[in-house]
DSSP file (Angstrom, degrees, kcal/mol; ACC not computed):
  #  RESIDUE AA STRUCTURE BP1 BP2  ACC     N-H-->O    O-->H-N    N-H-->O    O-->H-N    TCO  KAPPA ALPHA  PHI   PSI    X-CA   Y-CA   Z-CA
    1    1 A X              0   0    0      0, 0.0     2,-0.5     0, 0.0     0, 0.0   0.000 360.0 360.0 360.0 137.0   10.1  -17.2   -5.7
    2    2 A X        -     0   0    0      1,-0.0     2,-0.2     0, 0.0     0, 0.0  -0.792 360.0-125.6 -98.0 131.8    7.9  -18.8   -3.0
    3    3 A X        -     0   0    0     -2,-0.5    62,-0.1     1,-0.1     2,-0.0  -0.475  24.4-120.8 -73.8 141.4    6.6  -16.6   -0.1
    4    4 A X     >  -     0   0    0     -2,-0.2     4,-2.3     1,-0.1     5,-0.2  -0.308  27.3-105.5 -73.9 167.3    7.2  -17.8    3.4
    5    5 A X  H  > S+     0   0    0      1,-0.2     4,-2.7     2,-0.2     5,-0.2   0.881 120.8  49.9 -60.6 -40.2    4.3  -18.5    5.7
    6    6 A X  H  > S+     0   0    0      2,-0.2     4,-2.5     1,-0.2    -1,-0.2   0.888 111.2  48.7 -69.9 -35.1    5.0  -15.3    7.7
    7    7 A X  H  > S+     0   0    0      2,-0.2     4,-2.4     1,-0.2    -2,-0.2   0.910 112.3  48.8 -68.5 -41.2    5.1  -13.2    4.5
    8    8 A X  H  X S+     0   0    0     -4,-2.3     4,-2.1     1,-0.2    -2,-0.2   0.925 114.2  46.1 -64.3 -44.5    1.8  -14.8    3.3
    9    9 A X  H  X S+     0   0    0     -4,-2.7     4,-1.8     1,-0.2    -2,-0.2   0.892 111.1  52.7 -69.4 -34.2    0.2  -14.2    6.7
   10   10 A X  H  X S+     0   0    0     -4,-2.5     4,-2.1     1,-0.2    -2,-0.2   0.885 109.3  49.1 -64.7 -38.2    1.5  -10.6    6.8
   11   11 A X  H  X S+     0   0    0     -4,-2.4     4,-1.9     2,-0.2    -2,-0.2   0.894 108.8  53.4 -68.2 -38.0    0.0   -9.9    3.3
   12   12 A X  H  X S+     0   0    0     -4,-2.1     4,-1.8     1,-0.2    -1,-0.2   0.871 110.4  46.8 -60.7 -38.6   -3.3  -11.4    4.5
   13   13 A X  H  X S+     0   0    0     -4,-1.8     4,-2.4     2,-0.2    -1,-0.2   0.874 109.1  54.6 -75.1 -33.8   -3.4   -9.0    7.5
   14   14 A X  H  X S+     0   0    0     -4,-2.1     4,-2.3     2,-0.2    -2,-0.2   0.876 105.7  52.9 -63.4 -36.2   -2.5   -6.1    5.2
   15   15 A X  H  X S+     0   0    0     -4,-1.9     4,-2.6     2,-0.2    -2,-0.2   0.920 109.3  49.8 -61.1 -47.0   -5.5   -6.9    3.0
   16   16 A X  H  X S+     0   0    0     -4,-1.8     4,-1.0     1,-0.2    -2,-0.2   0.930 111.4  47.8 -60.0 -44.1   -7.7   -6.8    6.1
   17   17 A X  H  < S+     0   0    0     -4,-2.4     5,-0.4     1,-0.2     3,-0.3   0.885 110.8  52.2 -61.8 -39.9   -6.2   -3.4    7.1
   18   18 A X  H >X S+     0   0    0     -4,-2.3     4,-3.3     1,-0.2     3,-1.8   0.940 107.9  50.9 -64.5 -48.4   -6.7   -2.1    3.6
   19   19 A X  H 3< S+     0   0    0     -4,-2.6    -1,-0.2     1,-0.3    -2,-0.2   0.703 100.7  65.7 -62.1 -20.3  -10.3   -3.1    3.6
   20   20 A X  T 3< S-     0   0    0     -4,-1.0    -1,-0.3    -3,-0.3    -2,-0.2   0.522 138.7 -42.1 -79.0 -12.0  -10.8   -1.4    6.9
   21   21 A X  T <4 S+     0   0    0     -3,-1.8    -2,-0.2    -4,-0.3    -3,-0.2   0.430  95.4 128.3 158.3  11.2  -10.2    2.0    5.4
   22   22 A X     <  -     0   0    0     -4,-3.3     2,-0.3    -5,-0.4    25,-0.2  -0.294  33.8-166.2 -80.0 173.9   -7.3    2.0    2.9
   23   23 A X  E     -A   46   0A   0     23,-2.3    23,-3.2    -2,-0.0     2,-0.4  -0.983  16.2-121.3-156.8 168.7   -7.6    3.4   -0.6
   24   24 A X  E     -A   45   0A   0     -2,-0.3     2,-0.6    21,-0.2    21,-0.2  -0.906  10.5-155.5-118.9 136.1   -5.8    3.4   -3.9
   25   25 A X  E     -A   44   0A   0     19,-3.7    19,-2.1    -2,-0.4    18,-0.4  -0.959  21.3-160.8-107.7 121.5   -4.5    6.4   -5.9
   26   26 A X        -     0   0    0     -2,-0.6     2,-0.2    16,-0.2    16,-0.1  -0.681  21.0-102.3-103.8 155.7   -4.3    5.7   -9.5
   27   27 A X        -     0   0    0     -2,-0.3     2,-0.8     1,-0.1    15,-0.1  -0.471  32.1-120.1 -73.9 144.5   -2.4    7.4  -12.3
   28   28 A X     >  -     0   0    0      1,-0.2     4,-2.3    -2,-0.2     5,-0.2  -0.776  19.1-156.0 -85.3 113.4   -4.3    9.7  -14.6
   29   29 A X  H  > S+     0   0    0     -2,-0.8     4,-2.1     1,-0.2    -1,-0.2   0.817  90.0  54.6 -62.2 -32.1   -3.8    8.1  -18.1
   30   30 A X  H  > S+     0   0    0      2,-0.2     4,-2.4     1,-0.2    -1,-0.2   0.961 111.9  42.4 -66.0 -52.0   -4.4   11.5  -19.8
   31   31 A X  H  > S+     0   0    0      1,-0.2     4,-3.3     2,-0.2     5,-0.4   0.854 110.9  55.8 -64.6 -34.5   -1.8   13.2  -17.9
   32   32 A X  H  X S+     0   0    0     -4,-2.3     4,-1.6     2,-0.2    -1,-0.2   0.911 111.1  46.6 -59.9 -44.3    0.6   10.3  -18.2
   33   33 A X  H  < S+     0   0    0     -4,-2.1    -2,-0.2    -5,-0.2    -1,-0.2   0.906 118.6  39.9 -62.4 -44.0    0.1   10.6  -22.0
   34   34 A X  H  < S+     0   0    0     -4,-2.4    -2,-0.2     1,-0.2    -3,-0.2   0.892 127.5  29.1 -75.4 -43.3    0.6   14.3  -22.1
   35   35 A X  H >< S-     0   0    0     -4,-3.3     3,-2.0     1,-0.2     4,-0.2   0.537  83.0-174.3-103.7  -8.0    3.4   14.7  -19.6
   36   36 A X  G >< S+     0   0    0     -4,-1.6     3,-1.0    -5,-0.4    -1,-0.2  -0.242  70.2   1.6  57.6-127.6    5.2   11.5  -20.0
   37   37 A X  G 3  S+     0   0    0      1,-0.2    -1,-0.3     3,-0.0    -5,-0.1   0.642 124.4  68.9 -68.4 -15.6    8.0   10.9  -17.5
   38   38 A X  G <  S+     0   0    0     -3,-2.0     2,-0.7    -6,-0.1    -1,-0.2   0.730  82.6  81.3 -76.8 -23.0    7.4   14.3  -15.8
   39   39 A X    <   +     0   0    0     -3,-1.0   -12,-0.0    -4,-0.2    -1,-0.0  -0.773  49.2 160.4 -85.0 115.5    4.1   13.0  -14.3
   40   40 A X        +     0   0    0     -2,-0.7    -1,-0.1   -13,-0.0     2,-0.1   0.276  31.1 115.3-119.0   7.6    4.9   11.0  -11.2
   41   41 A X        +     0   0    0    -13,-0.1   -13,-0.1   -15,-0.0     2,-0.1  -0.398  58.8  23.0 -79.5 157.6    1.6   10.9   -9.3
   42   42 A X        +     0   0    0    -15,-0.1    43,-0.3    -2,-0.1   -16,-0.2  -0.384  57.1 107.0  93.7-166.1   -0.4    7.8   -8.7
   43   43 A X        +     0   0    0    -18,-0.4    42,-1.2     1,-0.2     2,-0.3   0.974  65.3 128.8  50.5  62.4    0.4    4.1   -8.4
   44   44 A X  E     -AB  25  84A   0    -19,-2.1   -19,-3.7    40,-0.2     2,-0.4  -0.998  48.1-158.4-149.7 138.4    0.0    4.2   -4.7
   45   45 A X  E     -AB  24  83A   0     38,-2.3    38,-2.5    -2,-0.3     2,-0.5  -0.958  17.1-155.9-112.2 139.9   -2.0    2.3   -2.0
   46   46 A X  E     -AB  23  82A   0    -23,-3.2   -23,-2.3    -2,-0.4     2,-0.3  -0.966   3.4-157.1-121.2 124.4   -2.6    4.1    1.3
   47   47 A X  E     - B   0  81A   0     34,-2.2    34,-2.7    -2,-0.5     2,-0.5  -0.771  16.5-138.7 -93.4 142.5   -3.2    2.3    4.6
   48   48 A X  E     - B   0  80A   0     -2,-0.3     2,-0.4   -31,-0.3    32,-0.2  -0.911  17.9-171.3-106.2 125.5   -5.0    4.4    7.2
   49   49 A X  E     - B   0  79A   0     30,-2.8    30,-3.2    -2,-0.5     3,-0.0  -0.965  16.7-161.5-117.9 132.4   -3.9    4.1   10.9
   50   50 A X  S    S+     0   0    0     -2,-0.4     2,-0.3    28,-0.2    -1,-0.1   0.585  79.1  19.1 -89.6 -11.2   -5.8    5.7   13.8
   51   51 A X  S  > S-     0   0    0      1,-0.1     4,-2.0    28,-0.1    28,-0.1  -0.935  80.4-108.2-148.7 168.3   -2.8    5.6   16.2
   52   52 A X  H  > S+     0   0    0     -2,-0.3     4,-3.0     2,-0.2     5,-0.2   0.866 119.1  57.5 -69.2 -35.7    0.9    5.4   16.1
   53   53 A X  H  > S+     0   0    0      2,-0.2     4,-2.2     1,-0.2    -1,-0.2   0.930 107.8  46.4 -58.6 -46.9    0.7    1.9   17.5
   54   54 A X  H  > S+     0   0    0      2,-0.2     4,-2.4     1,-0.2    -2,-0.2   0.888 110.8  53.3 -61.0 -40.9   -1.5    0.9   14.5
   55   55 A X  H  X S+     0   0    0     -4,-2.0     4,-2.8     2,-0.2    -2,-0.2   0.933 107.2  51.2 -57.2 -48.3    1.0    2.6   12.2
   56   56 A X  H  X S+     0   0    0     -4,-3.0     4,-2.6     1,-0.2    -2,-0.2   0.933 110.1  50.9 -56.9 -45.2    3.9    0.6   13.7
   57   57 A X  H  X S+     0   0    0     -4,-2.2     4,-2.3     1,-0.2    -1,-0.2   0.920 110.6  47.6 -62.9 -44.9    1.9   -2.6   13.1
   58   58 A X  H  X S+     0   0    0     -4,-2.4     4,-2.5     2,-0.2    -1,-0.2   0.928 112.5  49.1 -61.0 -46.5    1.2   -1.7    9.4
   59   59 A X  H  X S+     0   0    0     -4,-2.8     4,-2.1     1,-0.2    -2,-0.2   0.922 110.5  51.0 -59.7 -41.2    4.9   -0.8    8.8
   60   60 A X  H  X S+     0   0    0     -4,-2.6     4,-2.4    -5,-0.2    -2,-0.2   0.928 111.0  48.8 -64.1 -44.3    5.9   -4.1   10.4
   61   61 A X  H  X S+     0   0    0     -4,-2.3     4,-2.3     1,-0.2    -2,-0.2   0.887 107.9  54.8 -63.8 -39.3    3.5   -6.1    8.2
   62   62 A X  H  <>S+     0   0    0     -4,-2.5     5,-2.8     2,-0.2     4,-0.4   0.936 110.0  45.5 -58.3 -47.8    4.7   -4.3    5.1
   63   63 A X  H ><5S+     0   0    0     -4,-2.1     3,-1.1     1,-0.2    -2,-0.2   0.891 112.1  51.1 -67.1 -38.7    8.3   -5.3    5.8
   64   64 A X  H 3<5S+     0   0    0     -4,-2.4    -1,-0.2     1,-0.2    -2,-0.2   0.860 109.6  51.5 -66.4 -34.2    7.3   -9.0    6.6
   65   65 A X  T 3<5S-     0   0    0     -4,-2.3    -1,-0.2    -5,-0.2    -2,-0.2   0.513 121.5-109.4 -83.7  -0.1    5.4   -9.1    3.3
   66   66 A X  T < 5S+     0   0    0     -3,-1.1     2,-0.3    -4,-0.4    -3,-0.2   0.669  70.7 137.6  90.5  18.5    8.5   -7.8    1.4
   67   67 A X      < -     0   0    0     -5,-2.8    -1,-0.3    -6,-0.2     2,-0.2  -0.693  59.8-105.8 -98.2 154.7    7.2   -4.4    0.5
   68   68 A X        -     0   0    0     -2,-0.3     2,-0.6    16,-0.2    16,-0.2  -0.534  30.7-141.2 -71.9 138.9    9.3   -1.2    0.8
   69   69 A X        +     0   0    0     -2,-0.2     2,-0.1    14,-0.1    14,-0.1  -0.898  24.8 179.6-108.6 118.4    8.4    1.0    3.8
   70   70 A X        -     0   0    0     12,-0.7     2,-0.2    -2,-0.6     0, 0.0  -0.407  41.7 -59.2-105.0-176.2    8.4    4.8    3.0
   71   71 A X        -     0   0    0     -2,-0.1    11,-0.5    10,-0.1     2,-0.2  -0.415  49.0-143.3 -70.9 135.6    7.6    7.8    5.2
   72   72 A X  E     -C   81   0A   0     -2,-0.2     2,-0.3     9,-0.2     9,-0.2  -0.511  16.0-156.9 -87.5 163.7    4.1    8.0    6.7
   73   73 A X  E     -C   80   0A   0      7,-1.9     7,-3.3    -2,-0.2     2,-0.4  -0.982  16.2-114.0-143.9 158.3    2.3   11.3    7.1
   74   74 A X  E     +C   79   0A   0     -2,-0.3     2,-0.3     5,-0.2     5,-0.2  -0.716  35.1 167.5 -95.9 141.6   -0.5   12.6    9.2
   75   75 A X  E >   -C   78   0A   0      3,-3.4     3,-1.2    -2,-0.4    -2,-0.0  -0.916  66.5  -9.1-155.1 121.7   -3.8   13.6    7.6
   76   76 A X  T 3  S-     0   0    0     -2,-0.3     3,-0.1     1,-0.2    -1,-0.0   0.914 127.4 -54.7  57.9  45.1   -7.1   14.5    9.4
   77   77 A X  T 3  S+     0   0    0      1,-0.2     2,-0.3   -26,-0.0    -1,-0.2   0.638 124.7  93.1  67.6  14.1   -5.8   13.3   12.8
   78   78 A X  E <  S- C   0  75A   0     -3,-1.2    -3,-3.4   -27,-0.0     2,-0.4  -0.855  75.4-113.7-128.6 166.3   -4.9    9.9   11.3
   79   79 A X  E     -BC  49  74A   0    -30,-3.2   -30,-2.8    -2,-0.3     2,-0.5  -0.824  18.7-155.0-102.1 146.9   -1.8    8.5    9.8
   80   80 A X  E     -BC  48  73A   0     -7,-3.3    -7,-1.9    -2,-0.4     2,-0.7  -0.973   3.8-166.5-117.4 125.1   -1.4    7.4    6.2
   81   81 A X  E     -BC  47  72A   0    -34,-2.7   -34,-2.2    -2,-0.5    -9,-0.2  -0.901  16.5-152.2-111.7 106.2    1.2    4.8    5.3
   82   82 A X  E     -B   46   0A   0     -2,-0.7   -12,-0.7   -11,-0.5     2,-0.5  -0.414  12.4-158.0 -79.6 150.2    1.8    4.8    1.5
   83   83 A X  E     -B   45   0A   0    -38,-2.5   -38,-2.3    -2,-0.1     2,-0.2  -0.981  25.8-164.5-120.1 110.3    2.9    1.9   -0.6
   84   84 A X  E     +B   44   0A   0     -2,-0.5   -16,-0.2   -16,-0.2   -40,-0.2  -0.565  35.0  65.1 -97.8 160.5    4.4    3.3   -3.8
   85   85 A X     >  -     0   0    0    -42,-1.2     4,-2.7   -43,-0.3     5,-0.3   0.294  69.6-110.5 106.5 137.6    5.3    1.8   -7.1
   86   86 A X  H  > S+     0   0    0      1,-0.2     4,-2.5     2,-0.2     5,-0.2   0.931 117.9  44.3 -62.7 -46.2    3.5    0.3  -10.0
   87   87 A X  H  > S+     0   0    0      1,-0.2     4,-2.3     2,-0.2    -1,-0.2   0.906 115.1  46.5 -68.3 -41.8    4.9   -3.3   -9.3
   88   88 A X  H  > S+     0   0    0      2,-0.2     4,-2.4     1,-0.2    -1,-0.2   0.904 114.8  47.9 -67.8 -39.2    4.3   -3.2   -5.5
   89   89 A X  H  X S+     0   0    0     -4,-2.7     4,-3.0     2,-0.2     5,-0.3   0.929 111.7  49.9 -66.1 -42.5    0.8   -1.8   -6.0
   90   90 A X  H  X S+     0   0    0     -4,-2.5     4,-1.9    -5,-0.3    -2,-0.2   0.919 111.2  49.6 -62.5 -42.6   -0.1   -4.4   -8.6
   91   91 A X  H  X S+     0   0    0     -4,-2.3     4,-1.6     2,-0.2    -1,-0.2   0.925 113.7  45.6 -60.3 -46.9    1.2   -7.2   -6.3
   92   92 A X  H  X S+     0   0    0     -4,-2.4     4,-1.9     1,-0.2    -2,-0.2   0.929 112.2  49.5 -66.6 -41.6   -0.8   -5.9   -3.4
   93   93 A X  H  X S+     0   0    0     -4,-3.0     4,-2.3     1,-0.2    -1,-0.2   0.811 106.2  57.1 -68.4 -28.3   -4.0   -5.5   -5.4
   94   94 A X  H  X S+     0   0    0     -4,-1.9     4,-2.3    -5,-0.3    -1,-0.2   0.877 106.7  49.7 -65.2 -38.3   -3.6   -8.9   -6.8
   95   95 A X  H  X S+     0   0    0     -4,-1.6     4,-1.1     2,-0.2    -2,-0.2   0.856 108.5  53.0 -65.7 -34.9   -3.6  -10.2   -3.2
   96   96 A X  H  < S+     0   0    0     -4,-1.9     3,-0.3     1,-0.2    -2,-0.2   0.928 111.6  45.6 -68.8 -40.3   -6.7   -8.2   -2.5
   97   97 A X  H >< S+     0   0    0     -4,-2.3     3,-1.6     1,-0.2    -2,-0.2   0.902 107.4  57.5 -60.8 -41.9   -8.5   -9.7   -5.5
   98   98 A X  H 3< S+     0   0    0     -4,-2.3    -1,-0.2     1,-0.3    -2,-0.2   0.765 104.9  52.5 -65.0 -25.1   -7.4  -13.2   -4.6
   99   99 A X  T 3<        0   0    0     -4,-1.1    -1,-0.3    -3,-0.3    -2,-0.2   0.392 360.0 360.0 -91.6   5.6   -9.1  -12.9   -1.1
  100  100 A X    <         0   0    0     -3,-1.6    -1,-0.2    -4,-0.2    -2,-0.1   0.487 360.0 360.0 -75.1 360.0  -12.4  -11.8   -2.5
C-alpha cells in the first residue's frame, strides 16, 4: 500500500516531534521469556506535549499517518501520547531511522 502525501508529511512531522522529546519503551526480553503472554509491557512510543494544543496536534498527525490513537495521560505537568503495538512501533521507528 502506498502512503498518501499527507500521510507521509504527517509521519515526517511526528518524527520531528519524537526527536523533540519523545521516547521508546521496549519490552524486557527476560520477562517476556519468563511470563509469556502475561507480560504485556513495552512496545510503546511516547510523544511528549507541553500543552493540550500540542497534544491535539500530535493526535491529529497520528491519525493522518494511519496510526491508532489511544488515551493520552498527564505526567510531570506535560501530556504523554502513547503509540502502542509491536507493528505500529516498528513502522514508526523505521521512519525515524529513514530520516537520519
